[in-house]
N, C-alpha and C positions, 0 to 999 in steps of 0.2 A: 281379419281376413278369413279365418276359419268360420267365424260367425256368418259371414256373407255366403261362403260356400254352403254351409248348412242350410241357410234360408233358400238359396236357389235350388239346392237338391230337393228340399221339401216341396217347393212349388212345382218343380218338374214332376215329382211323384204325383202330386195332385192332378196335374194336367194328364199324366198317364192314366190315372184312375178314371178321369172324365172320358178320355178317349176309349178306354176299355168298356165303360158303361154304354157309351154311344154305339160301339161296334156290336155289343151283345143285343142292344135294343133293335138295331137295324137288322141283324140276323133273325131275331125273333119275328120282327114285322114282315120280313120277306117270306117266312114260312107260313104265315097265316093266309 
């Protein structure tokens, strides 16, 4: 059970990272 939680937590962190990168990219693109 703990292993599963750790995996889902890690994958959600990765999704959050992707979302943050996308937001930064969009903000930079809107400034140009």
